C-alpha positions as CSV (number, residue, x, y, z in Angstrom):
1,X,5.8,7.2,40.6
2,X,7.6,9.5,38.2
3,X,7.2,9.2,34.5
4,X,10.0,8.6,32.0
5,X,9.5,10.9,29.1
6,X,11.3,11.1,25.7
7,X,10.1,14.3,23.9
8,X,10.3,13.9,20.1
9,X,10.0,17.0,18.0
10,X,8.9,16.3,14.4
11,X,7.5,13.1,15.8
12,X,4.8,12.7,13.2
13,X,7.1,13.2,10.3
14,X,9.0,10.6,8.4
15,X,12.1,9.9,10.5
16,X,10.5,11.2,13.7
17,X,7.5,8.8,13.5
18,X,9.8,5.8,12.9
19,X,11.7,6.8,16.0
20,X,8.5,7.1,17.9
21,X,7.5,3.6,16.8
22,X,10.8,2.2,17.9
23,X,10.8,3.9,21.3
24,X,7.1,3.1,22.0
25,X,8.1,-0.5,22.2
26,X,9.4,0.3,25.7
27,X,6.2,0.5,27.7
28,X,8.1,2.1,30.6
29,X,8.6,5.2,28.4
30,X,6.1,7.9,27.6
31,X,6.9,9.1,24.1
32,X,5.6,12.6,23.7
33,X,5.2,13.9,20.1
34,X,5.6,17.6,19.2
35,X,4.6,18.4,15.7
36,X,2.0,19.9,13.3
37,X,-0.3,17.4,11.5
38,X,-1.8,19.9,9.0
39,X,-4.3,18.6,6.5
40,X,-6.0,15.4,7.7
41,X,-6.2,14.1,4.2
42,X,-2.4,14.0,3.9
43,X,-2.4,11.2,6.4
44,X,0.5,12.5,8.5
45,X,-1.4,11.6,11.7
46,X,-1.5,8.0,10.5
47,X,2.3,7.9,10.9
48,X,1.8,7.7,14.7
49,X,-1.7,6.2,14.9
50,X,-0.4,2.7,15.7
51,X,1.6,3.6,18.7
52,X,0.8,4.7,22.2
53,X,2.0,8.2,22.9
54,X,2.2,10.0,26.2
55,X,1.0,13.4,24.9
56,X,0.8,15.5,21.7
57,X,2.2,19.0,21.9
58,X,1.9,21.8,19.3
59,X,5.3,23.4,18.5
60,X,4.2,26.9,19.8
61,X,3.5,25.3,23.2
62,X,6.7,23.3,23.3
63,X,8.8,25.3,25.8
64,X,5.8,25.9,28.2
65,X,5.2,22.1,28.2
66,X,8.9,21.3,28.7
67,X,9.2,23.9,31.5
68,X,6.2,22.2,33.3
69,X,7.4,18.6,32.9
70,X,11.2,18.9,32.9
71,X,11.7,16.7,35.9
72,X,10.2,13.7,34.1
73,X,12.0,14.2,30.8
74,X,15.0,12.0,30.1
75,X,15.8,13.2,26.7
76,X,14.7,15.4,23.8
77,X,15.0,13.9,20.3
78,X,14.9,16.8,18.0
79,X,13.8,15.8,14.5
80,X,11.6,18.8,13.7
81,X,13.0,20.9,10.8
82,X,12.2,22.5,7.4
83,X,13.7,19.7,5.4
84,X,12.9,20.8,1.8
85,X,16.1,21.7,-0.1
86,X,14.0,23.9,-2.4
87,X,12.2,26.0,0.3
88,X,12.5,29.6,-0.9
89,X,12.1,31.3,2.4
90,X,15.5,31.5,4.0
91,X,14.3,33.1,7.2
92,X,11.8,30.3,7.7
93,X,14.6,27.7,7.3
94,X,17.0,29.4,9.6
95,X,14.3,29.9,12.3
96,X,13.2,26.3,12.2
97,X,16.6,24.6,11.7
98,X,19.0,26.9,13.7
99,X,17.2,29.2,16.1
100,X,14.8,26.6,17.4
101,X,17.6,24.0,17.7
102,X,19.8,26.6,19.5
103,X,17.0,27.3,22.0
104,X,16.4,23.6,22.6
105,X,20.1,23.0,23.1
106,X,20.3,25.8,25.7
107,X,17.1,24.5,27.4
108,X,18.6,21.0,27.7
109,X,21.9,22.4,29.0
110,X,20.1,24.5,31.6
111,X,18.0,21.6,32.8
112,X,20.7,19.0,32.3
113,X,18.5,16.9,30.0
114,X,19.9,14.9,27.0
115,X,19.6,16.0,23.4
116,X,19.8,14.0,20.2
117,X,19.2,16.0,17.0
118,X,19.0,15.7,13.2
119,X,21.9,17.1,11.2
120,X,22.3,16.3,7.5
121,X,24.7,15.0,4.9
122,X,23.7,18.2,3.1
123,X,26.3,19.9,5.3
124,X,29.0,18.3,3.1
125,X,28.0,20.3,0.0
126,X,29.5,18.9,-3.1
127,X,31.6,16.5,-1.2
128,X,35.0,17.7,-2.3
129,X,36.3,17.6,1.2
130,X,35.0,14.0,1.7
131,X,32.4,12.6,4.0
132,X,34.3,12.2,7.2
133,X,32.5,13.4,10.3
134,X,35.4,15.2,11.9
135,X,34.0,17.1,14.9
136,X,36.7,19.7,15.1
137,X,35.6,23.3,14.7
138,X,38.1,23.8,11.8
139,X,36.7,20.8,9.9
140,X,33.0,21.8,10.4
141,X,33.7,25.5,9.5
142,X,35.5,24.4,6.3
143,X,32.3,22.7,4.9
144,X,30.5,24.6,2.1
145,X,26.8,23.5,1.8
146,X,25.1,24.0,-1.5
147,X,21.8,25.3,-0.2
148,X,20.2,27.1,2.7
149,X,18.9,23.9,4.2
150,X,22.4,22.4,4.4
151,X,23.9,25.7,5.7
152,X,21.3,25.9,8.5
153,X,22.2,22.4,9.6
154,X,26.0,23.2,9.4
155,X,25.9,26.3,11.5
156,X,24.0,24.4,14.2
157,X,26.6,21.6,14.3
158,X,29.2,24.4,14.7
159,X,27.2,26.0,17.5
160,X,26.8,22.7,19.4
161,X,30.5,21.9,19.1
162,X,31.5,25.3,20.3
163,X,29.1,25.2,23.3
164,X,30.3,21.8,24.3
165,X,33.9,23.2,24.2
166,X,32.8,25.9,26.6
167,X,31.3,23.4,29.0
168,X,27.8,24.7,28.3
169,X,26.0,21.6,26.9
170,X,23.5,18.9,27.7
171,X,24.8,15.9,29.6
172,X,24.5,14.0,26.4
173,X,24.3,15.7,23.0
174,X,24.5,13.9,19.7
175,X,23.8,15.1,16.1
176,X,23.2,12.7,13.3
177,X,24.1,13.6,9.8
178,X,21.4,11.7,7.9
179,X,22.3,10.6,4.4
180,X,19.5,9.3,1.9
181,X,16.9,7.9,4.2
182,X,14.1,5.8,2.8
183,X,11.3,3.7,4.3
184,X,7.7,3.8,5.6
185,X,5.8,6.9,6.6
186,X,7.3,9.2,3.9
187,X,4.1,9.4,1.9
188,X,3.3,13.0,3.0
189,X,6.7,14.2,1.7
190,X,5.5,14.3,-2.0
191,X,8.4,15.4,-4.2
192,X,10.9,14.9,-1.3
193,X,10.0,11.2,-1.0
194,X,12.7,8.6,-1.7
195,X,13.1,7.4,-5.3
196,X,11.7,4.0,-4.1
197,X,8.5,5.6,-2.9
198,X,8.2,7.8,-6.0
199,X,8.6,5.0,-8.6
200,X,6.6,2.4,-6.7
201,X,3.1,3.2,-8.2
202,X,4.5,2.7,-11.7
203,X,6.3,-0.5,-10.8
204,X,3.1,-1.8,-9.1
205,X,1.0,-0.9,-12.2
206,X,3.3,-2.7,-14.6
207,X,4.8,0.5,-16.1
208,X,8.4,1.5,-16.7
209,X,10.2,4.2,-14.7
210,X,12.5,7.1,-15.5
211,X,15.8,8.0,-14.0
212,X,18.2,10.9,-14.9
213,X,20.9,10.5,-17.5
214,X,24.4,11.1,-16.5
215,X,26.0,14.3,-17.6
216,X,29.5,13.4,-16.4
217,X,32.1,11.5,-18.3
218,X,32.8,8.0,-17.0
219,X,29.5,7.7,-15.1
220,X,26.7,5.7,-16.7
221,X,23.1,6.9,-16.9
222,X,21.4,6.1,-13.6
223,X,24.9,5.5,-12.1
224,X,24.8,8.5,-9.8
225,X,25.7,7.2,-6.3
226,X,24.1,7.8,-3.0
227,X,24.3,6.3,0.5
228,X,20.8,4.9,1.0
229,X,20.0,4.1,4.6
230,X,16.8,2.3,5.7
231,X,14.8,4.4,8.3
232,X,14.6,1.3,10.6
233,X,18.3,1.5,11.0
234,X,18.1,5.2,11.8
235,X,15.6,4.5,14.6
236,X,17.9,1.8,16.0
237,X,20.8,4.2,16.2
238,X,18.7,6.7,18.1
239,X,17.5,4.0,20.5
240,X,21.2,3.0,21.0
241,X,22.2,6.5,21.8
242,X,19.5,6.8,24.4
243,X,21.0,3.6,26.0
244,X,24.5,5.0,25.8
245,X,24.5,8.4,27.4
246,X,28.2,8.8,27.3
247,X,28.3,9.1,23.5
248,X,28.5,12.7,22.4
249,X,29.3,14.6,19.2
250,X,28.2,14.8,15.6
251,X,28.1,11.5,13.7
252,X,27.4,10.3,10.2
253,X,24.3,8.1,9.8
254,X,24.2,6.2,6.5
255,X,24.7,2.6,5.5
256,X,28.4,3.3,4.7
257,X,28.0,2.0,1.2
258,X,27.3,4.1,-2.0
259,X,24.8,2.6,-4.4
260,X,23.3,3.9,-7.6
261,X,19.8,5.1,-8.3
262,X,19.7,2.3,-10.9
263,X,20.5,-0.2,-8.1
264,X,17.6,1.2,-6.1
265,X,15.2,1.0,-9.0
266,X,16.2,-2.5,-9.8
267,X,15.6,-3.5,-6.2
268,X,12.1,-2.1,-6.4
269,X,11.4,-4.1,-9.5
270,X,12.8,-7.2,-7.9
271,X,10.6,-6.8,-4.8
272,X,7.6,-6.6,-7.2
273,X,8.7,-9.7,-9.1
274,X,9.3,-7.8,-12.3
275,X,12.1,-7.4,-14.7
276,X,13.6,-3.8,-14.7
277,X,12.1,-1.4,-17.2
278,X,14.1,1.8,-16.9
279,X,14.3,4.8,-19.3
280,X,16.8,7.6,-18.9
281,X,15.8,11.3,-19.3
282,X,18.0,14.4,-19.4
283,X,18.6,16.1,-16.1
284,X,17.1,19.6,-15.9
285,X,19.8,22.1,-17.0
286,X,19.2,24.3,-13.9
287,X,20.5,21.5,-11.6
288,X,23.2,19.9,-13.7
289,X,26.1,22.1,-12.4
290,X,25.3,21.4,-8.7
291,X,24.1,17.8,-8.9
292,X,25.9,15.4,-6.6
293,X,27.2,12.2,-8.2
294,X,28.5,10.6,-5.1
295,X,27.8,10.4,-1.3
296,X,29.0,7.8,1.1
297,X,29.0,8.1,4.9
298,X,32.2,7.3,6.7
299,X,30.8,5.3,9.6
300,X,34.0,4.6,11.5
301,X,33.4,7.1,14.3
302,X,30.0,5.7,15.1
303,X,31.5,2.2,15.1
304,X,34.4,3.4,17.3
305,X,31.8,4.8,19.7
306,X,30.4,1.3,20.1
307,X,27.6,0.9,17.7
308,X,27.9,-2.7,16.4
309,X,24.5,-3.5,14.7
310,X,24.7,-4.2,11.0
311,X,23.1,-1.8,8.5
312,X,20.4,-3.2,6.2
313,X,21.5,-3.8,2.6
314,X,19.7,-1.9,-0.1
315,X,18.1,-5.0,-1.5
316,X,16.9,-6.2,1.9
317,X,15.6,-2.8,2.9
318,X,13.7,-2.3,-0.3
319,X,12.2,-5.8,-0.1
320,X,11.0,-5.1,3.4
321,X,9.7,-1.7,2.5
322,X,7.7,-3.0,-0.5
323,X,6.4,-6.2,1.1
324,X,5.4,-4.8,4.5
325,X,4.3,-1.3,3.5
326,X,4.2,-0.1,-0.1
327,X,2.4,-3.2,-1.5
328,X,-0.2,-3.3,1.3
329,X,-3.4,-1.4,2.0
330,X,-1.8,0.0,5.2
331,X,1.6,1.5,4.3
332,X,2.2,3.1,7.7
333,X,4.6,1.7,10.3
């Protein structure tokens, strides 16, 4: 009997491990993880410790493994990336986020295997062109990301769209522009963790928390808006895509609703049964000129493609995150 394999790169990371957890619910699948675990004390291995996996593959062995097992592979879910927006090594970012993605796209096209990959809302830059996920070459080429990370994701979206237009693409290819994802298994991300995860220890210990002041007229302190999306919803969208192989293209993946950082902080306090205790501190001068004050995913194209499940509200997502993970002795999904 042949095996059914879904190969997940970055499968021990934050979003990747939540996808692994969701897909591993299907016992007919072998979910294979490709990643680096690095220091054991960071606990990244714990992100996947609760779920049966079909194999674990080091990134440098990825293409050899894929070439040997390609007949059994149904899809590649490519979440592996350099995700830090402050990474100083541009060559490292481009190699991980563009070159490797390009090679996987071509491998999937050559072997006619499906590909779902991580793009990013960082491709939209300062948002002056809006947050509509228009897949035309012209619309994608017009975007101006603010950092190397966003640019590396943007040029791969353009590559994928151009290859598909030339009829050299996997039988299914779908990129997901993640907005501000939060939820379990992000502990190893340190400074890149969500605000909820960063402030939780202080909320838990009865202390107050700090948010940035606003440096823009008409916007209150802590009133900077983001589209926060619960990682459980992200995993559900990936599972849906795997069940709907005719859906292709680059899609936004957020909740579709912009909420403030103050809203998120208040939700964490509410989940802990505490009244909010928030102080506002000046934003560092070096980031004030390029700080985003608003992001909100336009989710109409994904809905038009057939995705009907509701997205978790910020309050419900934070309540679940706190009660089932952050406030427990075992915060891993």
